[in-house]
N, C-alpha and C positions, 0 to 999 in steps of 0.2 A: 649467258653464263650462270648455270643454277648453284644450290647451295654445295652441292657435291663437286663441284669443279673447283671452288674457293678454300675447300678442306686441304689441311697439310700445306698452307703458307706461311708458316712459321708465327703463328700468333702466340703472344704471352698470354698467360692466365690472369697474370696480374692486371692485363688491360680490361679483362671482363669480371671484376671483382663488383658485388653489390656493396654500394657505401654504407649501408644499413647493418647488415650481418659480415661483410667483411671475407665473405666467401664467393666462390665462383656461382655466375647467375643460374638459377633454377626456375626454369617457367619464367622468363623474362617478361616483364610488360614496359613500355614505353610511354610517358607522360607528353603531353601536347606541346611542353618545353624541351622536348627532346632527350631528357634522362631516363636512364633503363634502372630498374630495380627487379629483385624477385617478386613474384606477385604477391606472396604471402607476407612479406616485408613491406612492400608498399601498402598492402591493405592495414595492417596493425598500426602504420603510421597514421593514414588516413583516418583511423578511429579517434585519434588523438585532436589532429588538426589536419584542415584540408588544403594544405599546402605541399610543394615539392620540397622533399628535403633537403635539397642542394640548393635551388636558386630561390625559394620561396614565394613561388610563383603559385597564385591560386588555383586550385583544381577543380572545377566543379562537375566532374564525374563523381557518382557514388563509387564508394570503393567497394560494394557487390556487384559492380556492374564491369569490372576490371576484365580485359581479355588477354591471353597469352601471345606475344609474337611467336608466331609458329615458326615462320623461316629462321628469326635470329635462334631459338630454341634448337632447332636442327642443324644450324652452324655451330653453336657452344658445343652439342653432343658427339658432331662428326669431329673437332678438332681437340677436343678433350674426354674422350669417351671414359676413360678412368676417372678422373674427377667429376664429371657428371655424372656417373652411375653411383658415386659415394655419396654425391648429393641428393640423389633421387632415394637411396636407402635412408639416409638419415631422415628427410622429411618423411617418409613413409613410416617410420618408427614413431615420430613425434604424433603423427596423425592418427596412428592405433592406439597410442598411449592415451590421447584425448578423447577418443570416440566411444560412443556407447553403441553395442550392437542393435541391429533393428529388433531382434528378440526380445533384448532387455527393456527395448524402450516398449515394445508392446506390453511385457510383462509387469513394467511399472504402471502403464496406463490403466491396466486392469486390475492393480492391487496385488498381481501373483507373485511379486519380487518381495521376499522379506527384507531386505537392506538395499533399497533403491539409492542411486546417487543422484542428486539435485543442485544446480546452481541455483543460489540464494540473494535475495536482494534482503538488506537488514533497513527496514523502514519502520513498519508499526503492525499492531496486531490485526488479522484479518481471520475471520470466523468462515466457516463453511456455509455458501449461498450467497456471501455479502461480496457487492460489486465495488471496484476502487477504480478511479480514474488517476493515471500516473502520466506525468512528463519526465521522460528518460531524457537526459541530458549528460549524466556524467559517463566519460567513455567507458568504464568497466562496465555499468550496464548496459550501455549501447550496445556492448560486446555480447554480452548475455543474452539482451532480447534478440540479436540476430540469431545466435545459435538456437534459440527456442522456437523462433518463427520456421528456421531450416528443420527442425525436429519434431518433438511433441507439443511443443506451443506451451509447455509447463515448466513451471520454476517454482521454488520455495520463497515463502516468505516469512522473515523471522522479525521480532520486535527486539528491543534493548532489553536487558535483564535487569529491573530495578532502576535505580540512579545511575547506574554504570553504564559504559560504555561497550561492554562486551555482549555479543548476541544471545539470546535467549536459547534455551537446549529443548524449547518446543517451537512448533511453527505449523503453518497450514500451506499445503501446496495449492497454487492458484493457476489459472488458464487463461491465456490470452484469447479473448473473443472478439475484440477488434483492435486494430492497431494501424495508425497512421503513420506513415514516414514524414517528417519535416526535412527543412533545410540543415546541413550541417551535420548529418547522419542523426539526428535526434527523432525520438517516437512520441507520439499521444498515444496511449492506449487503454484500454478496458480491460481489468481482468476479474475472475469472479473466482471466490475460494471454494476449493473441492474438499482435500482430505487433510486431517490434523496428522504430525507426524511427530516422532521425538527423535533428535540428533544423536547419533550413535557416535560419528566420528566427522573432523571436519578438517580441510585445508585450503590453500590460497591456490589459485589457478588464474593466472591472467588479471590480478589483484581483486578479484571477486572471490567470494566463498562457496566452494562446493561441499555437501556435507552428505555423508552416508546415511539414510533416515531408517526409521523404523516406523510403518504405519500403526496408527491407533484406533481399536475399534471403540466407538463412542460409548458401547453398551456392554463393556466389559472392563474388569480390572476390580482390584483388592485395593481395600483400605489399610494403610500402615501408620500406627501411630506409637508414640512413646510410651514408655512404661512397662508394668510386667503383665503377664497374661498366660493364658496356658497354651498359645499357639504362638512360635517363633520361627522366623525365616529372615536370613542375612543381617541378624543382628536388630531388626525390628520386630514389634510384636504384632499380630494381625487380628482382625475381628471380621467374620464373614458378613457379606452385605445383607440386610433384610429387605427381601425382593418385595413382601407386602409393603412397606413403608415407602420404598422407592416407587412403585407404582401408584400407591395412592399420593405421594407428592407429584408425581408425573400427571395424575389425572386433575389436580385442583389447578394446575397452572393454565387450563383452558379458561376457568371463570376469571382468574386473575388479570389474562390477557383481555378479555372483555371488559374488564372494570378499567383496566390502564387505556385501553384504545379509547374508550367514553371520555375519560378524564383528559386524554390529548386533544380530542376534537373539541370538549366542552371549554376549556381552559385556553384555547388557541396556543398551542406549543408547537405547532408545524413552523418550521423557519423558511419553507418554500411552497408554493401553493401545491396541494395533492402530493407534499411529502410522504405522507403515511402510505396512501393509496400504491405510490410507485413503489414502495418499499415492501409491502404486502405481493406485488407483482413480482418483483425481484426474488424474494425468499420462496415462495411459491406456499402451497397449503400446510399448515402445522402438521408434522410426524403425528402419527398415532400415539397414545399414553403406554402402548406396548413397547415402544422404543424410547425409554425414559432419557437416554443419553442423546439422541439426536434431537429430540423435543426440548431439552434444555438447551442445547446449543443454538437452535430457531430462536427461542425465547431471547437469549442473550444477544444473538443478532438483531432482534427487533427493537430492544430496548436500548442497545448501543449501536445505531446505525451509523453509516457514512453518507454525508457528512451527519454530524452528532444533533441530537434534539435538545441535549442539556438537561434532562430530566431524570436521569438515573446514574448511580455511580458507575465507574468504568470496571467492569467485569470480564471483559474478553483474555487480558494476560492470566486470569485466575482460571477461567475456563479452559484454557489450553493446558495450563500446567496440572488441571486436575487428575488423579491417578485412578479414579473409578466411576462409574455411573453414578452412585449414590452422591460424591462429592460434587459431580456436575449439576444435579438435580438441587442440591441444598444452595449452591452458590447461584443458581438462576432464580430459585424461589426467593433467597434473600434480596437479590438485586431488583427484583421487581417490586416486590414489598417496600423496599425504600424508595422506590421511584413512585408509588401510591402515596406514600406518607409526604412527600415531597410535593405532589400536585394536589393532595386534597385539603380544601380550604380550613383553618382551624379560625377560631375565635381571634387569636391576635392579629393573624394575617387577614382577616375579614376586617377588623377596624383600622389597622395600619393601613389597608388598600383603600377602604372608604376615605379615611385623613387626606392621604395623598392625593384621591379624586378631586376633594372640595378645594384643596389647597391649590390645584391646576384650574380648576374653574375660577378662584377667585385672583389667580394671577392673570388668568386671561382677560376677565372682566375689567381689571386694572389697567391692562395694556391697550384693551381697545377703546376705555374712555379715559386714557391719559390726558388727553386734549381738554377734554370737559371739566377733568378734576381741576388741572393746572389753572383754566380760564377761572372757574369758580373761586380759586385761593386768591388769585390775583385781583378780582373784583371784592372779594370779601375785605382784602386789605386795603384796598384803594378807596373803595366806597362802601363803609359799614351798612348805609341805611338803602342801598340799592340792591333791588329784588329782581333782575332780569331772568334768571333761571329759576327752573323748577325747585320747589323747595327739598323736595329729597334730595336733588343733585346737588343743592348747595349746601344741605346740611351735612351731606357725606364728605364734600369738600373741606367744610368748616372742621369737621372732625379729624381730618389729616393736618390741619394747621397745628403747629407744634405750639404752646402756650409760651406768652411773651414773658 
């Protein structure tokens, strides 16, 4: 007897409701413990906990490998055609509301869409070309990662604004270059920064933040300052960017980077073997000075790497919030100069370092010869006229004897 033969046998809709959405089962799937749910409802449930929502049995199947029970679905559609049609319409409307068309995805990837929509993670500032390793375990970000892997593999990375908990209004689009699924729906992945954006609008979807963004050209922009002046726009006074000064500062960055690199090698600031060499490999060659904004962003990524070297002030948030190319070049120049001042040896630091070294040598000598010193002290107290040890060692021991 097939599915068509058991249709119209007086089944009740209440007996085939999904216990998660309390509606008629749509595209049902059955677990190993024998309970049936809508495939979308069970998928959302498994993203938070890998257990059956009814009996709490552990479900080892991955939520992205669930299969629709075809015969069960046909049986429901045959017995409840009107209700099943309404469920199909509702699910298609939800899907179309959350879906970005393939043309929009391509446009966003190519930078052709002015106001693209990105799912975002609020973690830390990342600059273009920088690489970051992430362990994704939060349910909301696991969902975001799965959707990215099914689509363009790109999402936005936002930092916290100042000391507050609210997300910053600037961020970086990152691309997933490697991703390894882990048990429990977790992911371990590597992302690389691509483009800088400004948040135009934001809203919450499935507990993570989605943003409508505007892409920022690193080599364009105007300077807005307070005060009075001849040019006024939107309540601010503006001054034109000096292209000659901008290009000159951009050209000087190359020599500053060479000095900075030499000091990192000379002073041994690398925290891992070949850290600087791997950093150059990830960032690629320095952009030409004729692209000052891009070159400034490259320098900022160099002196504020991930993981950090600890030799430069944190300038990544300032670089992302900069409104024009001149400001980016000034921030990068000030940052690398501050790093050079920190690393260059001064007279005070040289004397302090020398004193610390001598103190370490003295403590090491005392520790290694402590038994000899104690023996000499004991002999000097017990036998004042007995000289079995070398005179120098005994004199050193006697000097340490407190006066009686």
